[in-house]
C-alpha positions in Angstrom: -7.5 15.8 -133.6 -4.7 14.3 -131.5 -2.2 11.7 -132.7 -2.3 10.2 -129.2 1.5 10.4 -128.9 1.3 12.3 -125.6 -0.9 11.4 -122.6 -4.0 13.5 -121.9 -7.2 12.6 -120.1 -9.9 11.9 -122.7 -13.4 13.1 -122.6 -16.3 11.2 -124.1 -16.1 13.2 -127.3 -12.4 12.2 -127.8 -12.9 8.5 -127.5 -14.6 7.6 -130.9 -11.7 9.1 -132.8 -9.2 7.4 -130.5 -10.8 4.0 -131.2 -10.8 4.7 -135.0 -7.1 5.6 -134.8 -6.0 2.7 -132.7 -8.3 0.0 -134.1 -9.2 1.2 -137.6 -10.8 -2.1 -138.6 -13.0 -2.5 -135.6 -15.9 -0.3 -136.9 -17.1 0.0 -140.5 -15.9 3.1 -142.4 -19.4 4.5 -142.5 -20.1 3.9 -138.7 -21.9 6.5 -136.8 -20.1 6.5 -133.5 -21.3 7.8 -130.2 -19.6 7.7 -126.8 -20.6 7.9 -123.2 -18.8 7.7 -119.9 -20.2 4.7 -118.0 -17.7 4.4 -115.2 -18.6 5.3 -111.6 -15.4 4.5 -109.8 -12.8 6.6 -108.1 -9.8 5.7 -110.3 -10.5 5.1 -114.0 -12.5 6.6 -116.7 -14.6 4.1 -118.6 -16.3 4.9 -122.0 -18.6 2.9 -124.2 -18.3 3.6 -127.9 -21.3 2.5 -130.0 -22.1 2.4 -133.7 -25.6 3.8 -134.0 -26.2 1.8 -137.2 -25.2 -1.7 -136.0 -25.2 -1.5 -132.2 -21.7 -2.8 -132.1 -19.8 -1.6 -129.0 -16.3 -1.4 -127.5 -15.0 -0.2 -124.1 -12.1 2.1 -123.5 -10.9 2.3 -119.9 -8.3 5.0 -119.2 -6.2 5.4 -116.1 -6.1 8.9 -114.7 -3.1 10.3 -112.9 -5.2 11.3 -109.8 -8.2 10.1 -107.9 -11.4 11.4 -109.3 -12.7 12.4 -105.9 -9.5 14.3 -104.9 -7.0 16.1 -107.1 -4.5 15.9 -104.3 -4.1 12.1 -104.5 -1.9 11.0 -107.3 -1.7 7.5 -108.7 0.5 5.6 -111.0 -1.1 5.0 -114.4 0.9 1.7 -114.7 -2.1 0.1 -113.0 -3.8 0.0 -116.4 -1.0 -2.0 -117.9 -1.1 -4.4 -115.0 -4.9 -4.8 -115.4 -4.6 -5.4 -119.1 -1.9 -8.0 -118.6 -4.0 -9.8 -115.9 -7.1 -9.7 -118.1 -5.2 -11.2 -121.0 -3.8 -14.0 -118.8 -7.2 -14.7 -117.2 -8.8 -14.7 -120.7 -6.6 -17.6 -121.6 -7.2 -19.5 -118.4 -11.0 -18.9 -118.2 -12.3 -17.9 -121.7 -15.5 -16.0 -121.6 -15.3 -14.9 -118.0 -13.3 -11.7 -118.5 -13.5 -9.2 -121.4 -11.1 -9.7 -124.3 -8.4 -7.0 -124.4 -7.9 -5.7 -127.9 -5.2 -3.2 -127.1 -3.3 -1.6 -124.3 -1.9 1.8 -125.1 0.9 2.7 -122.7 1.1 6.3 -123.9 -2.6 7.0 -123.2 -2.8 4.5 -120.4 -5.9 3.1 -122.0 -7.3 -0.5 -122.3 -9.5 -1.1 -125.3 -11.6 -4.2 -124.6 -14.7 -6.2 -125.3 -17.9 -4.8 -124.0 -19.5 -7.4 -121.8 -22.9 -6.3 -122.9 -25.6 -8.6 -121.6 -23.6 -9.4 -118.5 -24.3 -7.8 -115.1 -21.3 -6.8 -113.1 -21.4 -8.8 -109.9 -20.9 -5.7 -107.8 -24.0 -4.3 -109.4 -26.0 -7.5 -108.9 -25.0 -7.7 -105.2 -26.0 -4.1 -104.6 -29.3 -5.0 -106.1 -29.6 -8.0 -103.7 -29.3 -10.7 -106.4 -28.5 -14.1 -105.1 -25.9 -16.2 -106.9 -26.4 -19.8 -105.7 -23.7 -21.2 -108.0 -21.1 -18.6 -107.6 -18.5 -20.8 -105.8 -18.8 -23.5 -108.4 -18.5 -21.0 -111.3 -15.6 -19.0 -109.9 -13.6 -21.6 -108.0 -12.3 -23.6 -111.0 -11.0 -20.5 -112.9 -9.5 -19.1 -109.7 -7.8 -22.4 -109.0 -6.5 -22.6 -112.6 -5.2 -19.0 -112.3 -3.6 -19.8 -109.0 -1.9 -22.9 -110.2 -0.7 -21.4 -113.4 0.7 -18.3 -111.8 2.3 -20.4 -109.1 3.9 -22.6 -111.8 5.2 -19.5 -113.6 6.5 -18.1 -110.3 8.2 -21.4 -109.3 9.7 -21.7 -112.8 11.0 -18.1 -112.7 12.5 -18.5 -109.2 14.2 -21.8 -110.2 15.5 -20.2 -113.3 16.9 -17.2 -111.4 18.5 -19.5 -108.8 20.1 -21.7 -111.4 21.4 -18.7 -113.4 22.8 -17.0 -110.3 24.6 -20.3 -109.4 26.1 -20.5 -112.9 27.1 -16.8 -112.7 28.8 -17.2 -109.3 30.5 -20.4 -110.5 31.7 -18.6 -113.7 32.8 -15.7 -111.6 34.9 -17.8 -109.2 36.4 -19.8 -112.0 37.7 -16.8 -113.9 
């Protein structure tokens, strides 16, 4: 069993022990855990861990160092950290519309998050020719809030940097 202090690409059988190590209170001590890989993308490895007794689930999404379709194409695993940060921000701006992030592990480059069980990924729905008549109404407000908030943060950061650089240059010229 690993202590997860060094990165390695997990397999489905590694993930239940990982979750129990990183989030020891998430599942009961007597939980019977199973894990399956559910991801179908080119970049990340997505696992669902389920307690066979209660049905409780959690998702672990790990960033690999290379594309799944080509070992010759290497990627930065920092994309997982960025995704976890964005999901956390969006979770505050639009509660219930993105999965809750329980943990981001920078060593294992893994996001442990809420399983959106009962929800259909929009990509899947579109591929199955589902029609979403209220999609603009349901997505425009959270998108607008996210845009405005991120714009305010960016404006504030820029103003702060400008004012601190003016103070620094003023202080430099005075001394």
